[in-house]
LUMPA-298701 format. One record per residue: x, y, z of N, C-alpha, C in turn; chain; residue in one letter. Coordinates in steps of 0.02 Angstrom, whole numbers. Example, Ala and Ser with C-alpha at 12.3 -4.5 7.8 and 13.67 -1.06 7.14 Angstrom:
// residues 2
+--------+--------+--------+--------+--------+--------+--------+--------+--------+-------+-----+
|   n.px |   n.py |   n.pz |  ca.px |  ca.py |  ca.pz |   c.px |   c.py |   c.pz | chain | res |
+--------+--------+--------+--------+--------+--------+--------+--------+--------+-------+-----+
|    660 |   -284 |    390 |    615 |   -225 |    390 |    660 |   -165 |    390 |     A |   A |
|    642 |   -112 |    354 |    684 |    -53 |    357 |    645 |      2 |    394 |     A |   S |
+--------+--------+--------+--------+--------+--------+--------+--------+--------+-------+-----+
***
This chain:
// residues 97
+--------+--------+--------+--------+--------+--------+--------+--------+--------+-------+-----+
|   n.px |   n.py |   n.pz |  ca.px |  ca.py |  ca.pz |   c.px |   c.py |   c.pz | chain | res |
+--------+--------+--------+--------+--------+--------+--------+--------+--------+-------+-----+
|   3522 |   5241 |   8141 |   3548 |   5186 |   8101 |   3554 |   5124 |   8144 |     A |   M |
|   3526 |   5070 |   8119 |   3527 |   5007 |   8156 |   3596 |   4974 |   8151 |     A |   K |
|   3621 |   4952 |   8208 |   3685 |   4918 |   8208 |   3676 |   4845 |   8190 |     A |   R |
|   3722 |   4819 |   8151 |   3718 |   4749 |   8133 |   3770 |   4711 |   8174 |     A |   S |
|   3755 |   4649 |   8188 |   3799 |   4607 |   8228 |   3826 |   4552 |   8184 |     A |   W |
|   3891 |   4540 |   8188 |   3923 |   4489 |   8148 |   3955 |   4438 |   8195 |     A |   T |
|   3942 |   4374 |   8183 |   3973 |   4322 |   8222 |   4044 |   4312 |   8196 |     A |   N |
|   4090 |   4346 |   8226 |   4159 |   4345 |   8202 |   4193 |   4278 |   8216 |     A |   I |
|   4166 |   4240 |   8264 |   4194 |   4174 |   8279 |   4191 |   4128 |   8217 |     A |   K |
|   4142 |   4140 |   8174 |   4136 |   4099 |   8114 |   4195 |   4110 |   8066 |     A |   A |
|   4226 |   4168 |   8071 |   4282 |   4185 |   8028 |   4350 |   4168 |   8060 |     A |   F |
|   4349 |   4139 |   8120 |   4410 |   4127 |   8157 |   4464 |   4091 |   8118 |     A |   E |
|   4449 |   4033 |   8086 |   4502 |   3999 |   8049 |   4531 |   4040 |   7992 |     A |   P |
|   4487 |   4077 |   7958 |   4510 |   4118 |   7902 |   4555 |   4175 |   7927 |     A |   K |
|   4535 |   4206 |   7982 |   4575 |   4262 |   8009 |   4644 |   4237 |   8030 |     A |   I |
|   4645 |   4181 |   8066 |   4709 |   4154 |   8089 |   4754 |   4135 |   8030 |     A |   L |
|   4724 |   4106 |   7978 |   4764 |   4087 |   7919 |   4792 |   4149 |   7884 |     A |   A |
|   4751 |   4201 |   7878 |   4773 |   4262 |   7845 |   4828 |   4297 |   7886 |     A |   M |
|   4821 |   4296 |   7953 |   4872 |   4327 |   7995 |   4938 |   4288 |   7989 |     A |   R |
|   4932 |   4221 |   7985 |   4992 |   4180 |   7977 |   5026 |   4193 |   7910 |     A |   A |
|   4985 |   4211 |   7860 |   5011 |   4226 |   7793 |   5041 |   4296 |   7790 |     A |   A |
|   5033 |   4335 |   7843 |   5064 |   4401 |   7846 |   5020 |   4458 |   7823 |     A |   G |
|   4955 |   4446 |   7816 |   4911 |   4499 |   7794 |   4898 |   4548 |   7852 |     A |   K |
|   4885 |   4610 |   7834 |   4870 |   4661 |   7884 |   4797 |   4656 |   7905 |     A |   T |
|   4782 |   4690 |   7959 |   4712 |   4690 |   7984 |   4665 |   4721 |   7932 |     A |   R |
|   4688 |   4773 |   7900 |   4647 |   4806 |   7849 |   4633 |   4759 |   7790 |     A |   R |
|   4684 |   4723 |   7768 |   4675 |   4676 |   7713 |   4627 |   4620 |   7732 |     A |   E |
|   4633 |   4595 |   7793 |   4587 |   4543 |   7816 |   4516 |   4569 |   7818 |     A |   I |
|   4508 |   4629 |   7846 |   4441 |   4658 |   7851 |   4410 |   4669 |   7782 |     A |   A |
|   4449 |   4695 |   7736 |   4423 |   4707 |   7669 |   4403 |   4641 |   7635 |     A |   D |
|   4444 |   4590 |   7643 |   4431 |   4526 |   7610 |   4369 |   4491 |   7639 |     A |   E |
|   4359 |   4498 |   7704 |   4302 |   4465 |   7736 |   4240 |   4509 |   7740 |     A |   L |
|   4247 |   4571 |   7720 |   4189 |   4617 |   7722 |   4172 |   4640 |   7792 |     A |   G |
|   4222 |   4644 |   7835 |   4212 |   4665 |   7904 |   4246 |   4732 |   7915 |     A |   L |
|   4236 |   4759 |   7974 |   4267 |   4822 |   7994 |   4336 |   4807 |   8022 |     A |   N |
|   4384 |   4852 |   8010 |   4452 |   4842 |   8035 |   4453 |   4839 |   8112 |     A |   K |
|   4410 |   4877 |   8144 |   4407 |   4877 |   8217 |   4384 |   4809 |   8243 |     A |   T |
|   4337 |   4778 |   8209 |   4314 |   4712 |   8229 |   4372 |   4662 |   8228 |     A |   Q |
|   4411 |   4665 |   8176 |   4468 |   4620 |   8169 |   4519 |   4634 |   8224 |     A |   I |
|   4533 |   4698 |   8235 |   4582 |   4718 |   8287 |   4560 |   4692 |   8355 |     A |   K |
|   4497 |   4704 |   8373 |   4472 |   4683 |   8438 |   4474 |   4607 |   8446 |     A |   N |
|   4455 |   4571 |   8393 |   4455 |   4498 |   8397 |   4526 |   4472 |   8404 |     A |   W |
|   4573 |   4499 |   8366 |   4643 |   4477 |   8371 |   4670 |   4491 |   8441 |     A |   I |
|   4655 |   4549 |   8468 |   4678 |   4565 |   8536 |   4650 |   4516 |   8587 |     A |   N |
|   4585 |   4502 |   8583 |   4554 |   4453 |   8629 |   4586 |   4384 |   8621 |     A |   R |
|   4595 |   4364 |   8558 |   4624 |   4299 |   8544 |   4695 |   4294 |   8572 |     A |   H |
|   4734 |   4347 |   8564 |   4803 |   4347 |   8590 |   4804 |   4343 |   8666 |     A |   N |
|   4758 |   4380 |   8699 |   4755 |   4378 |   8772 |   4738 |   4308 |   8797 |     A |   K |
|   4688 |   4277 |   8765 |   4669 |   4209 |   8784 |   4727 |   4160 |   8773 |     A |   E |
|   4762 |   4167 |   8717 |   4818 |   4123 |   8702 |   4874 |   4132 |   8753 |     A |   A |
|   4887 |   4195 |   8772 |   4939 |   4208 |   8822 |   4921 |   4177 |   8889 |     A |   D |
|   4858 |   4182 |   8909 |   4836 |   4153 |   8972 |   4843 |   4077 |   8970 |     A |   R |
|   4824 |   4046 |   8914 |   4830 |   3973 |   8908 |   4904 |   3952 |   8910 |     A |   E |
|   4945 |   3991 |   8876 |   5017 |   3975 |   8873 |   5049 |   3980 |   8942 |     A |   E |
|   5025 |   4027 |   8982 |   5051 |   4036 |   9050 |   5022 |   3985 |   9098 |     A |   A |
|   4976 |   3943 |   9074 |   4946 |   3892 |   9117 |   4889 |   3917 |   9159 |     A |   G |
|   4862 |   3975 |   9142 |   4806 |   4004 |   9180 |   4740 |   3983 |   9149 |     A |   L |
|   4689 |   3978 |   9190 |   4623 |   3961 |   9163 |   4593 |   4023 |   9132 |     A |   S |
|   4544 |   4015 |   9087 |   4511 |   4073 |   9057 |   4480 |   4117 |   9111 |     A |   P |
|   4481 |   4182 |   9099 |   4456 |   4229 |   9147 |   4380 |   4221 |   9155 |     A |   K |
|   4358 |   4215 |   9218 |   4287 |   4207 |   9231 |   4254 |   4275 |   9231 |     A |   R |
|   4191 |   4275 |   9212 |   4153 |   4336 |   9213 |   4098 |   4331 |   9265 |     A |   R |
|   4079 |   4388 |   9291 |   4022 |   4390 |   9337 |   4041 |   4375 |   9408 |     A |   G |
|   3991 |   4366 |   9448 |   3999 |   4354 |   9520 |   4024 |   4284 |   9532 |     A |   R |
|   4067 |   4277 |   9582 |   4092 |   4211 |   9600 |   4034 |   4169 |   9629 |     A |   K |
|   4031 |   4106 |   9611 |   3977 |   4065 |   9638 |   3987 |   4051 |   9712 |     A |   P |
|   3932 |   4044 |   9747 |   3935 |   4028 |   9818 |   3964 |   3958 |   9826 |     A |   A |
|   4006 |   3949 |   9876 |   4042 |   3886 |   9883 |   4010 |   3841 |   9935 |     A |   V |
|   3990 |   3869 |   9990 |   3964 |   3828 |  10045 |   3889 |   3838 |  10052 |     A |   T |
|   3859 |   3793 |  10090 |   3787 |   3798 |  10103 |   3772 |   3863 |  10140 |     A |   L |
|   3816 |   3882 |  10185 |   3805 |   3943 |  10223 |   3803 |   4004 |  10176 |     A |   Q |
|   3847 |   4005 |  10127 |   3848 |   4060 |  10079 |   3784 |   4060 |  10036 |     A |   E |
|   3761 |   4000 |  10018 |   3698 |   3995 |   9981 |   3640 |   4023 |  10022 |     A |   Y |
|   3639 |   4006 |  10085 |   3585 |   4030 |  10128 |   3588 |   4106 |  10136 |     A |   K |
|   3649 |   4132 |  10144 |   3657 |   4205 |  10151 |   3634 |   4240 |  10087 |     A |   Y |
|   3655 |   4213 |  10029 |   3636 |   4243 |   9965 |   3560 |   4240 |   9956 |     A |   E |
|   3530 |   4185 |   9974 |   3458 |   4177 |   9967 |   3421 |   4227 |  10012 |     A |   N |
|   3445 |   4235 |  10073 |   3414 |   4283 |  10120 |   3420 |   4354 |  10093 |     A |   K |
|   3479 |   4372 |  10067 |   3491 |   4439 |  10040 |   3444 |   4452 |   9980 |     A |   R |
|   3437 |   4403 |   9936 |   3394 |   4412 |   9878 |   3321 |   4418 |   9898 |     A |   L |
|   3300 |   4380 |   9948 |   3231 |   4386 |   9973 |   3218 |   4456 |  10000 |     A |   K |
|   3267 |   4483 |  10037 |   3260 |   4551 |  10064 |   3256 |   4602 |  10007 |     A |   M |
|   3297 |   4594 |   9956 |   3295 |   4639 |   9899 |   3227 |   4637 |   9865 |     A |   E |
|   3201 |   4577 |   9855 |   3135 |   4570 |   9824 |   3081 |   4603 |   9866 |     A |   N |
|   3085 |   4594 |   9931 |   3035 |   4624 |   9975 |   3039 |   4701 |   9972 |     A |   E |
|   3099 |   4728 |   9971 |   3107 |   4800 |   9966 |   3079 |   4826 |   9900 |     A |   L |
|   3094 |   4792 |   9846 |   3068 |   4814 |   9781 |   2992 |   4809 |   9778 |     A |   L |
|   2965 |   4755 |   9806 |   2892 |   4746 |   9807 |   2859 |   4803 |   9846 |     A |   R |
|   2888 |   4819 |   9905 |   2861 |   4873 |   9946 |   2865 |   4940 |   9909 |     A |   D |
|   2921 |   4952 |   9876 |   2930 |   5014 |   9839 |   2877 |   5020 |   9784 |     A |   F |
|   2868 |   4966 |   9746 |   2818 |   4968 |   9692 |   2748 |   4978 |   9720 |     A |   L |
|   2734 |   4949 |   9777 |   2668 |   4957 |   9808 |   2658 |   5030 |   9829 |     A |   H |
|   2708 |   5060 |   9860 |   2704 |   5130 |   9882 |   2699 |   5176 |   9821 |     A |   V |
|   2735 |   5160 |   9769 |   2735 |   5201 |   9709 |   2671 |   5192 |   9669 |     A |   A |
|   2630 |   5144 |   9688 |   2567 |   5133 |   9655 |   2573 |   5098 |   9588 |     A |   G |
|   2624 |   5060 |   9580 |   2634 |   5026 |   9516 |   2611 |   4953 |   9517 |     A |   R |
|   2594 |   4929 |   9575 |   2572 |   4860 |   9578 |   2517 |   4851 |   9628 |     A |   K |
+--------+--------+--------+--------+--------+--------+--------+--------+--------+-------+-----+
***
């Protein structure tokens, strides 16, 4: 069965208004034609973000921290070149390229 993806951000104002009106997650999900779990997850994420903003913290960053100095950029570049060389050699030995 193919999974469908719903852009729940489009429903954000409606969800917040319904929550303010005192509707339950199930009622919101039924009214918007979404799954109750989708609503629960979105509300939890929204509350976490609001708590972080209220505490004066910046939004949580994802992924690797960016290199700050030129030296770090050079080190990262050297490491990536070595990785590419290793992968290229492996593919050559494996007969794939």
